[in-house]
VOTOR-227300 format. One record per residue (C-alpha): residue number from 0; x, y, z. Coordinates in Angstrom, 3 decimals, always signed. Example, Ala and Ser with C-alpha at 12.3 -4.5 7.8 and 13.67 -1.06 7.14 Angstrom:
<recs>
{rec 0, {+12.300, -4.500, +7.800}}
{rec 1, {+13.670, -1.060, +7.140}}
</recs>
This chain:
<recs>
{rec 0, {-41.388, -35.880, -33.135}}
{rec 1, {-37.821, -35.081, -34.114}}
{rec 2, {-38.418, -31.374, -33.414}}
{rec 3, {-39.773, -32.163, -29.954}}
{rec 4, {-36.751, -34.341, -29.220}}
{rec 5, {-34.405, -31.546, -30.279}}
{rec 6, {-36.296, -29.061, -28.116}}
{rec 7, {-36.170, -31.419, -25.174}}
{rec 8, {-32.420, -31.913, -25.734}}
{rec 9, {-31.886, -28.180, -25.934}}
{rec 10, {-33.860, -27.631, -22.762}}
{rec 11, {-31.772, -30.245, -20.943}}
{rec 12, {-28.570, -28.572, -22.120}}
{rec 13, {-29.812, -25.212, -20.873}}
{rec 14, {-30.712, -26.732, -17.517}}
{rec 15, {-27.198, -28.163, -17.233}}
{rec 16, {-25.653, -24.781, -18.069}}
{rec 17, {-27.916, -22.969, -15.592}}
{rec 18, {-27.160, -25.552, -12.919}}
{rec 19, {-23.436, -25.140, -13.540}}
{rec 20, {-23.700, -21.348, -13.341}}
{rec 21, {-25.781, -21.635, -10.184}}
{rec 22, {-23.197, -23.905, -8.570}}
{rec 23, {-20.385, -21.525, -9.544}}
{rec 24, {-22.296, -18.636, -7.992}}
{rec 25, {-22.446, -20.584, -4.712}}
{rec 26, {-18.637, -20.472, -4.649}}
{rec 27, {-16.800, -19.365, -2.573}}
{rec 28, {-18.495, -19.776, +0.802}}
{rec 29, {-15.490, -18.748, +2.912}}
{rec 30, {-12.122, -16.964, +2.553}}
{rec 31, {-9.875, -18.303, -0.201}}
{rec 32, {-6.285, -19.220, +0.636}}
{rec 33, {-3.663, -18.420, -1.983}}
{rec 34, {-0.503, -20.445, -1.325}}
{rec 35, {+2.660, -18.692, -2.511}}
{rec 36, {+5.672, -21.056, -2.472}}
{rec 37, {+8.074, -18.114, -2.741}}
{rec 38, {+7.935, -14.905, -0.690}}
{rec 39, {+9.947, -12.556, -2.852}}
{rec 40, {+10.247, -11.179, -6.369}}
{rec 41, {+7.503, -11.545, -8.970}}
{rec 42, {+5.578, -14.121, -6.946}}
{rec 43, {+5.232, -11.738, -4.000}}
{rec 44, {+4.011, -9.006, -6.345}}
{rec 45, {+1.525, -11.280, -8.106}}
{rec 46, {+0.271, -12.713, -4.812}}
{rec 47, {-0.449, -9.193, -3.569}}
{rec 48, {-2.198, -8.197, -6.806}}
{rec 49, {-4.389, -11.298, -6.826}}
{rec 50, {-5.348, -11.031, -3.160}}
{rec 51, {-6.242, -7.392, -3.719}}
{rec 52, {-8.190, -7.782, -6.971}}
{rec 53, {-9.651, -11.281, -6.770}}
{rec 54, {-11.363, -10.742, -3.411}}
{rec 55, {-14.015, -8.276, -4.634}}
{rec 56, {-14.709, -10.429, -7.697}}
{rec 57, {-15.289, -13.521, -5.549}}
{rec 58, {-17.007, -11.725, -2.695}}
{rec 59, {-14.681, -13.290, -0.116}}
{rec 60, {-11.250, -12.347, +1.291}}
{rec 61, {-8.259, -13.861, -0.504}}
{rec 62, {-5.524, -14.522, +2.040}}
{rec 63, {-1.954, -15.071, +0.873}}
{rec 64, {-0.248, -17.961, +2.657}}
{rec 65, {+3.507, -17.690, +2.065}}
{rec 66, {+5.130, -21.126, +2.317}}
{rec 67, {+8.732, -20.823, +1.064}}
{rec 68, {+11.222, -23.667, +1.423}}
{rec 69, {+12.625, -26.696, -0.382}}
{rec 70, {+13.096, -24.702, -3.598}}
{rec 71, {+9.401, -23.851, -3.650}}
{rec 72, {+8.284, -27.468, -3.287}}
{rec 73, {+7.077, -27.168, +0.317}}
{rec 74, {+4.236, -24.834, -0.586}}
{rec 75, {+3.198, -27.008, -3.521}}
{rec 76, {+3.036, -30.144, -1.387}}
{rec 77, {+0.844, -28.289, +1.103}}
{rec 78, {-1.461, -27.034, -1.654}}
{rec 79, {-1.720, -30.472, -3.277}}
{rec 80, {-3.053, -31.961, -0.039}}
{rec 81, {-5.701, -29.271, +0.488}}
{rec 82, {-9.402, -30.109, -0.015}}
{rec 83, {-10.334, -29.712, -3.699}}
{rec 84, {-13.164, -27.277, -3.013}}
{rec 85, {-11.653, -24.186, -4.644}}
{rec 86, {-10.911, -22.508, -1.332}}
{rec 87, {-7.202, -23.247, -1.691}}
{rec 88, {-5.332, -21.987, -4.733}}
{rec 89, {-1.607, -21.813, -5.446}}
{rec 90, {+0.641, -19.605, -7.487}}
{rec 91, {+3.039, -21.743, -9.506}}
{rec 92, {+6.133, -20.927, -11.462}}
{rec 93, {+8.606, -22.530, -13.834}}
{rec 94, {+10.461, -24.552, -11.222}}
{rec 95, {+7.310, -26.397, -10.172}}
{rec 96, {+6.887, -27.931, -13.626}}
{rec 97, {+10.447, -29.245, -13.807}}
{rec 98, {+10.871, -30.264, -10.147}}
{rec 99, {+9.690, -33.873, -10.657}}
{rec 100, {+12.038, -34.199, -13.651}}
{rec 101, {+15.030, -33.128, -11.594}}
{rec 102, {+14.171, -34.816, -8.332}}
{rec 103, {+12.229, -38.101, -8.044}}
{rec 104, {+11.702, -37.373, -4.338}}
{rec 105, {+9.388, -34.446, -5.069}}
{rec 106, {+5.941, -35.446, -3.810}}
{rec 107, {+3.757, -33.767, -6.405}}
{rec 108, {+3.313, -33.549, -10.156}}
{rec 109, {+1.993, -30.257, -11.476}}
{rec 110, {+0.059, -31.941, -14.297}}
{rec 111, {-1.398, -34.768, -12.198}}
{rec 112, {-1.988, -33.328, -8.726}}
{rec 113, {-3.454, -29.967, -9.715}}
{rec 114, {-6.237, -28.513, -11.806}}
{rec 115, {-4.689, -25.845, -14.013}}
{rec 116, {-6.655, -22.596, -13.820}}
{rec 117, {-4.755, -19.985, -15.828}}
{rec 118, {-1.389, -18.854, -17.123}}
{rec 119, {-0.917, -15.313, -15.722}}
{rec 120, {+2.515, -13.792, -16.371}}
{rec 121, {+6.028, -14.145, -17.724}}
{rec 122, {+9.146, -12.564, -16.263}}
{rec 123, {+12.593, -12.540, -17.900}}
{rec 124, {+15.587, -13.533, -15.826}}
{rec 125, {+18.821, -11.580, -15.554}}
{rec 126, {+22.380, -12.751, -15.041}}
{rec 127, {+23.751, -10.416, -12.389}}
{rec 128, {+27.148, -10.238, -10.679}}
{rec 129, {+28.571, -8.383, -7.733}}
{rec 130, {+30.191, -5.111, -8.911}}
{rec 131, {+33.553, -6.242, -7.548}}
{rec 132, {+33.723, -8.980, -10.201}}
{rec 133, {+35.832, -7.668, -13.106}}
{rec 134, {+33.403, -8.611, -15.896}}
{rec 135, {+30.831, -6.691, -17.927}}
{rec 136, {+29.628, -9.310, -20.430}}
{rec 137, {+28.602, -12.970, -20.499}}
{rec 138, {+31.707, -13.797, -22.543}}
{rec 139, {+33.965, -12.148, -19.974}}
{rec 140, {+32.194, -14.021, -17.161}}
{rec 141, {+32.606, -17.328, -18.971}}
{rec 142, {+36.277, -16.641, -19.647}}
{rec 143, {+36.917, -15.634, -16.028}}
{rec 144, {+35.270, -18.843, -14.841}}
{rec 145, {+37.337, -20.986, -17.241}}
{rec 146, {+40.543, -19.261, -16.115}}
{rec 147, {+39.682, -19.844, -12.442}}
{rec 148, {+38.090, -23.297, -12.215}}
{rec 149, {+36.187, -23.842, -8.962}}
{rec 150, {+36.827, -20.321, -7.651}}
{rec 151, {+33.676, -18.523, -8.795}}
{rec 152, {+30.370, -19.164, -7.039}}
{rec 153, {+26.747, -18.786, -7.997}}
{rec 154, {+23.795, -18.636, -5.640}}
{rec 155, {+20.374, -20.141, -6.297}}
{rec 156, {+16.999, -20.418, -4.616}}
{rec 157, {+17.757, -24.038, -3.774}}
{rec 158, {+18.884, -27.252, -5.384}}
{rec 159, {+16.497, -28.068, -8.202}}
{rec 160, {+15.057, -24.575, -8.440}}
{rec 161, {+14.641, -22.842, -11.789}}
{rec 162, {+17.506, -20.482, -10.898}}
{rec 163, {+19.704, -23.500, -10.211}}
{rec 164, {+18.786, -25.053, -13.555}}
{rec 165, {+19.479, -21.837, -15.470}}
{rec 166, {+22.807, -21.312, -13.711}}
{rec 167, {+23.777, -24.874, -14.543}}
{rec 168, {+22.861, -24.252, -18.154}}
{rec 169, {+25.184, -21.236, -18.176}}
{rec 170, {+27.946, -23.289, -16.575}}
{rec 171, {+27.546, -26.002, -19.216}}
{rec 172, {+27.542, -23.491, -22.072}}
{rec 173, {+30.581, -21.700, -20.612}}
{rec 174, {+32.364, -25.061, -20.199}}
{rec 175, {+33.525, -23.892, -16.801}}
{rec 176, {+33.609, -25.163, -13.239}}
{rec 177, {+31.516, -22.855, -11.033}}
{rec 178, {+30.551, -23.737, -7.451}}
{rec 179, {+26.836, -23.923, -6.670}}
{rec 180, {+25.710, -22.352, -3.376}}
{rec 181, {+22.055, -23.267, -2.766}}
{rec 182, {+19.924, -21.226, -0.385}}
{rec 183, {+16.493, -21.717, +1.111}}
{rec 184, {+14.861, -19.250, -1.239}}
{rec 185, {+15.812, -16.735, -3.874}}
{rec 186, {+15.622, -13.804, -1.450}}
{rec 187, {+18.525, -15.222, +0.565}}
{rec 188, {+20.598, -15.744, -2.594}}
{rec 189, {+19.899, -12.147, -3.581}}
{rec 190, {+20.895, -10.891, -0.127}}
{rec 191, {+24.128, -12.837, -0.250}}
{rec 192, {+25.227, -11.542, -3.636}}
{rec 193, {+24.601, -8.008, -2.371}}
{rec 194, {+27.072, -8.691, +0.437}}
{rec 195, {+29.547, -10.347, -1.936}}
{rec 196, {+29.248, -13.854, -0.499}}
{rec 197, {+28.557, -15.253, -3.985}}
{rec 198, {+29.743, -13.931, -7.341}}
{rec 199, {+26.686, -14.341, -9.559}}
{rec 200, {+23.010, -15.247, -9.573}}
{rec 201, {+20.239, -15.659, -12.097}}
{rec 202, {+17.234, -13.747, -10.816}}
{rec 203, {+13.976, -12.295, -12.089}}
{rec 204, {+13.784, -8.650, -13.144}}
{rec 205, {+11.381, -7.458, -10.389}}
{rec 206, {+13.580, -8.852, -7.618}}
{rec 207, {+16.796, -7.256, -8.834}}
{rec 208, {+15.734, -4.142, -10.761}}
{rec 209, {+16.230, -1.692, -7.833}}
{rec 210, {+19.728, -3.016, -7.161}}
{rec 211, {+20.776, -2.896, -10.812}}
{rec 212, {+19.513, +0.641, -11.365}}
{rec 213, {+21.344, +1.870, -8.245}}
{rec 214, {+24.595, +0.096, -9.140}}
{rec 215, {+24.612, -2.340, -6.244}}
{rec 216, {+24.535, -5.186, -8.778}}
{rec 217, {+25.701, -5.405, -12.386}}
{rec 218, {+23.402, -6.992, -14.976}}
{rec 219, {+25.294, -8.788, -17.753}}
{rec 220, {+22.367, -10.020, -19.827}}
{rec 221, {+18.613, -10.422, -19.941}}
{rec 222, {+17.711, -14.016, -20.749}}
{rec 223, {+14.854, -13.257, -23.134}}
{rec 224, {+14.605, -12.709, -26.891}}
{rec 225, {+14.291, -8.927, -26.517}}
{rec 226, {+15.831, -6.190, -24.391}}
{rec 227, {+13.808, -4.699, -21.563}}
{rec 228, {+12.473, -1.127, -21.624}}
{rec 229, {+13.450, -0.855, -17.944}}
{rec 230, {+17.069, -1.811, -18.716}}
{rec 231, {+17.671, -0.709, -22.325}}
{rec 232, {+21.469, -0.909, -22.005}}
{rec 233, {+21.483, -4.551, -20.889}}
{rec 234, {+21.924, -6.893, -23.891}}
{rec 235, {+20.054, -10.125, -24.441}}
{rec 236, {+21.853, -13.422, -23.969}}
{rec 237, {+21.955, -13.839, -27.770}}
{rec 238, {+23.589, -10.428, -28.116}}
{rec 239, {+26.010, -11.496, -25.403}}
{rec 240, {+27.100, -14.541, -27.380}}
{rec 241, {+24.925, -17.220, -25.729}}
{rec 242, {+21.700, -17.580, -27.754}}
{rec 243, {+20.900, -20.913, -26.055}}
{rec 244, {+20.750, -19.239, -22.649}}
{rec 245, {+17.055, -18.321, -22.669}}
{rec 246, {+15.289, -18.420, -19.322}}
{rec 247, {+11.949, -16.740, -18.791}}
{rec 248, {+10.139, -17.420, -15.542}}
{rec 249, {+6.399, -17.925, -15.880}}
{rec 250, {+3.590, -17.909, -13.371}}
{rec 251, {+0.126, -19.405, -13.174}}
{rec 252, {-2.723, -20.264, -10.823}}
{rec 253, {-3.733, -23.819, -9.947}}
{rec 254, {-6.093, -25.599, -7.563}}
{rec 255, {-5.877, -29.086, -6.046}}
{rec 256, {-6.881, -31.846, -8.468}}
{rec 257, {-10.537, -32.821, -8.238}}
{rec 258, {-11.936, -29.315, -7.934}}
{rec 259, {-15.249, -28.879, -9.726}}
{rec 260, {-14.924, -27.782, -13.387}}
{rec 261, {-17.412, -24.941, -12.883}}
{rec 262, {-15.170, -23.493, -10.158}}
{rec 263, {-12.169, -23.641, -12.489}}
{rec 264, {-14.223, -21.881, -15.175}}
{rec 265, {-15.314, -19.187, -12.710}}
{rec 266, {-11.760, -18.616, -11.460}}
{rec 267, {-10.370, -18.504, -14.993}}
{rec 268, {-12.906, -15.848, -15.964}}
{rec 269, {-12.184, -13.704, -12.891}}
{rec 270, {-8.421, -13.973, -13.360}}
{rec 271, {-8.833, -12.942, -17.011}}
{rec 272, {-10.587, -9.779, -15.814}}
{rec 273, {-7.673, -8.971, -13.517}}
{rec 274, {-5.033, -9.547, -16.184}}
{rec 275, {-6.944, -7.311, -18.622}}
{rec 276, {-7.281, -4.504, -16.087}}
{rec 277, {-5.391, -1.482, -17.481}}
{rec 278, {-4.136, -0.370, -14.066}}
{rec 279, {-2.859, -3.849, -13.211}}
{rec 280, {-1.156, -4.219, -16.597}}
{rec 281, {+0.566, -0.844, -16.271}}
{rec 282, {+1.705, -1.648, -12.746}}
{rec 283, {+3.171, -4.994, -13.794}}
{rec 284, {+4.828, -3.597, -16.920}}
{rec 285, {+6.766, -1.051, -14.864}}
{rec 286, {+8.223, -3.948, -12.884}}
{rec 287, {+9.199, -6.018, -15.917}}
{rec 288, {+6.298, -8.471, -15.598}}
{rec 289, {+4.345, -9.299, -18.746}}
{rec 290, {+0.707, -10.112, -17.872}}
{rec 291, {-0.888, -12.861, -19.943}}
{rec 292, {-3.946, -15.062, -19.728}}
{rec 293, {-5.041, -18.407, -21.088}}
{rec 294, {-7.616, -21.139, -20.981}}
{rec 295, {-6.851, -24.069, -18.657}}
{rec 296, {-6.231, -26.248, -21.734}}
{rec 297, {-3.748, -23.792, -23.234}}
{rec 298, {-1.970, -23.550, -19.879}}
{rec 299, {-1.645, -27.333, -19.780}}
{rec 300, {-0.235, -27.442, -23.311}}
{rec 301, {+2.294, -24.750, -22.413}}
{rec 302, {+3.484, -26.615, -19.318}}
{rec 303, {+3.906, -29.866, -21.262}}
{rec 304, {+6.089, -28.012, -23.775}}
{rec 305, {+8.167, -26.496, -20.961}}
{rec 306, {+8.718, -29.888, -19.329}}
{rec 307, {+9.848, -31.331, -22.669}}
{rec 308, {+12.208, -28.406, -23.319}}
{rec 309, {+13.881, -28.409, -19.916}}
{rec 310, {+14.072, -32.194, -19.762}}
{rec 311, {+16.135, -32.049, -22.939}}
{rec 312, {+18.348, -29.332, -21.451}}
{rec 313, {+18.836, -31.399, -18.296}}
{rec 314, {+19.935, -34.438, -20.295}}
{rec 315, {+22.221, -32.531, -22.643}}
{rec 316, {+23.811, -30.485, -19.855}}
{rec 317, {+23.964, -33.574, -17.583}}
{rec 318, {+22.392, -31.667, -14.728}}
{rec 319, {+21.837, -33.692, -11.590}}
{rec 320, {+20.388, -33.007, -8.183}}
{rec 321, {+23.163, -33.076, -5.584}}
</recs>
């Protein structure tokens, strides 16, 4: 009797697994939209790679929908309102986790309004200045700012963006008054430092690497624990005298909350294949992007830790949304 009950239980479990697999195989039934809240830098690169590599794995086109604006929050609000059927995904980055902490007006919560699919990549940030600025180290930049209160400017991808938060952390550590110039996206901030309209920006490696290597911008420090192979002569923030100034952008894939668990499992498995692809990994490494993968649960744990860390930084540095 007990053996029969166990066999019946096992058979039911197998039926559930097969049903789940069958349902996952029915997905997707139409093109998948991948919302990208930023249209430049690492996000643009990752969006292109996922649209190119995920489509054949899913058997449907993956169309990138660039929705920049409001420091990346516009695209996230659009994605959060999409039907939770797995046909709308979004690329998320560091700023999306901390946005609700910085700004109570943000109309989404990454941990409540989305199903986390996978952690996909990390990208170190750089502190870069216009070559006309007479500084070559973080210490020299901090000293110049202290000697000229309110005269230096830094650009960001918008008030409340991750670049804004990191710049504010530098300002607090430097104990200097530096004027914030927010733009509607990191690409505009990058354009404006190239023309000399702002003095400094914090920006990801892929977005600025061509300009640093050609001398159009000067990199003072990489904000990660280790130097970059692409920029071996650029010191880390710790080597530059500011060990607290660590800022590594991260990226992941999410879907609107309520999406079926079997779809999340399917997407996580397909994304893992992409991130393990040798050609993809080599391509990303050349650009300073470190490909990673994770389970949805591990991704959630990571985000919670990031929110805790940056919330503490915000309080200690007294950072406020203007």
